Backbone as numpy.savetxt, mean C-alpha at the origin, in Angstrom:
# Nx Ny Nz CAx CAy CAz Cx Cy Cz
10.87 14.19 4.77 10.24 12.91 4.49 9.36 12.99 3.23
9.42 12.20 2.30 8.52 12.30 1.16 8.13 10.79 0.76
6.92 10.59 0.55 6.42 9.26 0.08 5.53 9.57 -1.17
5.88 8.91 -2.31 5.20 9.13 -3.50 4.77 7.88 -4.13
3.41 7.78 -4.19 2.83 6.47 -4.74 2.56 6.67 -6.23
2.60 5.56 -6.89 2.31 5.46 -8.35 1.78 4.12 -8.63
1.31 3.97 -9.91 0.84 2.68 -10.33 -0.65 2.41 -10.43
-1.43 3.43 -9.81 -2.77 3.22 -9.89 -3.39 3.43 -11.20
-4.65 3.09 -11.36 -5.32 3.18 -12.65 -6.74 2.53 -12.61
-7.23 2.38 -13.79 -8.55 1.64 -13.87 -8.33 0.26 -14.45
-9.05 -0.67 -13.85 -8.83 -2.12 -14.25 -10.11 -2.78 -14.20
-10.35 -3.80 -15.01 -11.55 -4.61 -14.91 -11.53 -5.59 -13.71
-12.64 -6.00 -13.23 -12.67 -7.03 -12.16 -11.89 -8.27 -12.58
-11.07 -8.68 -11.68 -10.18 -9.89 -12.06 -8.81 -9.45 -12.37
-8.56 -8.27 -12.74 -7.35 -7.73 -13.24 -6.35 -7.53 -12.06
-5.23 -7.04 -12.46 -4.05 -6.80 -11.51 -3.41 -5.40 -11.76
-2.93 -4.91 -10.66 -2.16 -3.68 -10.65 -0.99 -3.88 -9.71
0.06 -3.09 -9.98 1.16 -3.01 -9.00 1.46 -1.62 -8.56
1.28 -1.37 -7.23 1.53 0.01 -6.82 2.92 0.13 -6.22
3.48 1.25 -6.49 4.87 1.53 -5.89 4.79 2.80 -4.93
5.70 2.77 -4.09 5.84 4.03 -3.19 7.30 4.26 -3.02
7.76 5.47 -3.59 9.09 5.83 -3.52 9.27 6.66 -2.32
10.20 6.26 -1.40 10.41 6.97 -0.14 11.75 7.75 -0.24
11.80 8.91 0.37 13.00 9.63 0.47 13.01 10.46 1.78
14.12 11.03 2.19 14.27 11.85 3.26 14.46 11.22 4.58
14.47 9.92 4.63 14.67 9.20 5.88 15.28 7.74 5.54
15.69 7.12 6.67 16.26 5.79 6.49 15.16 4.77 6.26
14.85 4.37 5.01 13.70 3.64 4.71 13.73 2.30 5.35
14.79 1.73 5.44 15.05 0.30 5.87 14.83 0.26 7.43
14.67 1.45 8.10 14.52 1.33 9.57 13.11 1.39 10.02
12.12 1.44 9.07 10.76 1.60 9.36 9.86 0.49 8.80
8.88 0.06 9.61 7.83 -0.69 9.02 7.02 0.24 8.13
6.43 -0.36 7.11 5.67 0.42 6.11 4.31 -0.24 5.87
3.37 0.57 5.71 1.96 0.09 5.48 1.37 0.62 4.24
0.43 -0.09 3.67 -0.59 0.45 2.73 -1.91 0.67 3.45
-2.50 1.79 3.22 -3.86 2.04 3.73 -4.75 2.56 2.53
-5.95 2.25 2.51 -6.85 2.76 1.49 -8.09 3.45 2.01
-8.57 4.26 1.14 -9.87 4.97 1.55 -10.79 5.00 0.38
-11.85 4.30 0.55 -12.89 4.28 -0.49 -13.83 5.52 -0.42
-14.48 5.91 -1.45 -15.41 7.10 -1.39 -16.41 6.94 -0.31
-16.44 7.98 0.51 -17.46 7.98 1.55 -17.25 7.13 2.72
-15.97 6.59 2.79 -15.59 5.61 3.87 -14.38 6.15 4.59
-14.14 5.68 5.77 -12.92 5.99 6.43 -11.76 5.22 5.95
-10.54 5.51 6.44 -9.31 4.75 6.07 -9.47 3.37 6.49
-8.86 2.43 5.64 -8.91 1.00 5.96 -7.41 0.56 5.83
-6.81 0.00 6.84 -5.47 -0.62 6.79 -5.58 -1.85 5.82
-4.59 -1.95 4.95 -4.56 -3.01 3.93 -3.43 -4.03 4.25
-2.15 -3.53 4.53 -1.12 -4.46 4.77 0.11 -3.68 5.39
0.95 -4.48 6.07 2.12 -3.96 6.64 3.28 -4.85 6.43
4.42 -4.32 6.19 5.63 -5.10 6.09 6.69 -4.55 6.97
7.43 -5.48 7.63 8.47 -5.10 8.63 9.68 -4.59 7.95
10.63 -4.12 8.71 11.71 -3.36 8.17 12.54 -4.14 7.15
12.87 -5.32 7.46 13.60 -6.21 6.57 12.87 -6.95 5.50
11.61 -6.79 5.54 10.69 -7.48 4.59 10.45 -8.95 5.02
10.87 -9.40 6.22 10.73 -10.73 6.60 9.32 -11.15 6.94
8.54 -10.14 7.37 7.18 -10.41 7.89 6.18 -9.45 7.25
5.04 -9.94 6.92 4.01 -9.12 6.31 2.75 -9.56 6.86
1.67 -8.68 6.85 0.41 -8.97 7.37 -0.62 -8.24 6.47
-1.81 -8.87 6.46 -2.82 -8.38 5.57 -4.21 -8.31 6.26
-4.99 -7.38 5.78 -6.37 -7.36 6.15 -7.05 -8.58 5.51
-8.05 -9.02 6.18 -8.80 -10.21 5.69 -9.35 -10.01 4.31
-9.74 -8.74 4.01 -10.37 -8.45 2.82 -9.47 -8.57 1.57
-8.13 -8.47 1.78 -7.26 -8.64 0.73 -6.28 -9.86 0.73
-6.39 -10.61 1.87 -5.52 -11.72 2.07 -5.62 -12.73 0.96
-4.50 -13.16 0.42 -4.57 -14.17 -0.71 -4.58 -13.50 -2.09
-4.90 -12.19 -2.11 -4.96 -11.51 -3.42 -3.86 -10.43 -3.53
-3.48 -9.85 -2.42 -2.48 -8.74 -2.43 -1.15 -9.23 -1.82
-0.10 -8.68 -2.25 1.21 -9.07 -1.78 1.98 -7.76 -1.59
2.54 -7.60 -0.39 3.26 -6.35 -0.09 4.68 -6.79 -0.08
5.58 -5.88 -0.61 7.09 -6.23 -0.68 7.83 -4.78 -0.59
9.10 -4.94 -0.36 9.87 -3.73 -0.34 11.23 -4.03 -0.85
11.90 -2.96 -1.39 13.34 -3.07 -1.89 13.95 -1.99 -1.10
14.65 -2.26 -0.03 15.43 -1.36 0.81 16.58 -0.63 -0.02
17.07 -1.33 -0.98 18.18 -0.67 -1.72 17.66 0.38 -2.63
16.38 0.23 -3.01 15.75 1.22 -3.90 14.84 2.18 -3.15
14.69 1.99 -1.83 13.85 2.75 -1.03 12.43 2.81 -1.56
11.93 1.61 -1.86 10.66 1.57 -2.52 9.83 0.49 -1.97
8.49 0.77 -1.72 7.45 -0.10 -1.24 6.56 -0.52 -2.42
6.07 -1.75 -2.43 5.24 -2.25 -3.51 3.99 -2.90 -2.91
2.91 -2.89 -3.72 1.77 -3.67 -3.36 1.27 -4.29 -4.71
1.48 -5.62 -4.77 0.92 -6.35 -5.98 -0.47 -6.76 -5.65
-1.47 -6.33 -6.54 -2.87 -6.53 -6.31 -3.37 -7.41 -7.50
-3.80 -8.60 -7.10 -4.40 -9.50 -8.13 -5.80 -9.77 -7.86
-6.52 -10.33 -8.83 -7.92 -10.68 -8.59 -8.81 -9.50 -8.08
-8.52 -8.41 -8.63 -9.18 -7.13 -8.09 -10.71 -7.29 -8.17
-11.30 -6.61 -7.15 -12.76 -6.56 -7.13 -13.21 -5.14 -7.16
-14.49 -4.85 -7.47 -15.02 -3.50 -7.40 -14.84 -2.85 -6.02
-14.97 -3.67 -5.02 -14.84 -3.19 -3.61 -13.46 -2.80 -3.26
-12.42 -3.07 -4.11 -11.03 -2.54 -3.92 -10.86 -1.17 -4.38
-11.88 -0.51 -5.04 -11.81 0.76 -5.52 -11.50 1.74 -4.37
-10.53 2.44 -4.45 -10.08 3.44 -3.33 -8.89 4.20 -3.75
-8.56 5.09 -2.83 -7.40 5.93 -2.96 -6.37 5.16 -2.08
-5.29 4.69 -2.67 -4.28 3.89 -1.87 -3.14 4.77 -1.45
-2.83 4.64 -0.15 -1.77 5.47 0.43 -0.65 4.51 0.96
0.65 4.93 0.85 1.65 4.27 1.70 1.85 5.19 2.79
2.26 4.60 3.94 2.44 5.30 5.18 3.58 4.68 6.06
4.28 5.62 6.60 5.37 5.15 7.51 4.79 4.87 8.88
5.07 3.69 9.35 4.44 3.21 10.58 5.50 3.22 11.72
5.26 4.09 12.66 6.25 4.27 13.73 6.39 3.06 14.64
5.29 2.39 14.90 5.30 1.33 15.98 5.08 -0.03 15.37
4.57 -0.14 14.13 4.02 -1.38 13.60 2.62 -1.66 14.00
1.97 -0.73 14.69 0.61 -0.91 15.13 -0.26 0.25 14.65
0.02 0.75 13.41 -0.89 1.72 12.87 -0.63 3.11 13.34
0.51 3.45 13.88 0.79 4.86 14.25 1.56 5.48 13.10
0.87 6.10 12.25 1.49 6.59 11.05 1.90 8.09 11.21
3.05 8.44 10.87 3.48 9.79 10.96 3.58 10.53 9.59
3.80 9.76 8.52 3.88 10.35 7.21 3.05 9.45 6.21
2.40 10.22 5.30 1.64 9.54 4.35 2.05 10.15 2.93
1.78 9.35 1.89 1.95 9.89 0.58 0.74 10.58 0.17
0.65 10.98 -1.05 -0.58 11.79 -1.69 -1.65 10.76 -2.14
-1.27 9.56 -2.28 -2.18 8.53 -2.73 -2.22 8.35 -4.19
-2.65 7.10 -4.59 -2.84 6.78 -5.98 -4.12 6.13 -6.15
-4.98 6.53 -7.17 -6.31 6.10 -7.26 -6.30 4.69 -7.99
-7.09 3.69 -7.40 -7.39 2.45 -7.97 -8.84 2.40 -8.24
-9.27 2.13 -9.49 -10.70 1.93 -9.77 -10.91 0.58 -10.46
-11.78 -0.18 -9.94 -12.01 -1.56 -10.49 -13.45 -1.54 -10.97
-13.58 -1.63 -12.30 -14.92 -1.43 -12.82 -14.96 -2.12 -14.26
-16.05 -2.67 -14.56 -16.27 -3.25 -15.89 -16.83 -2.14 -16.80
């Protein structure tokens, strides 16, 4: 199993970024997938989850209305569109395979850094 995130970077407040997570080594379409972030000096924070077929998605209150999770099962890729970014969104963003849909992660990527600063 391999999860590889990309798309992070530095952006000004109010800007946008699109993160990608390329999955391999397992049947991507069979698993719920989540984005989790960790800010400096803080514990991991769940951001969003999308179900296997992409029909349902859920968001942390802190990102609701600004972030959109999606997936392309044909390309084995998970996405996170982040708009109206705030400095408090600065973190290392991970994609994770969710075994149960309730935050039981068994595989994580290496993370991609998002920095929101003027």
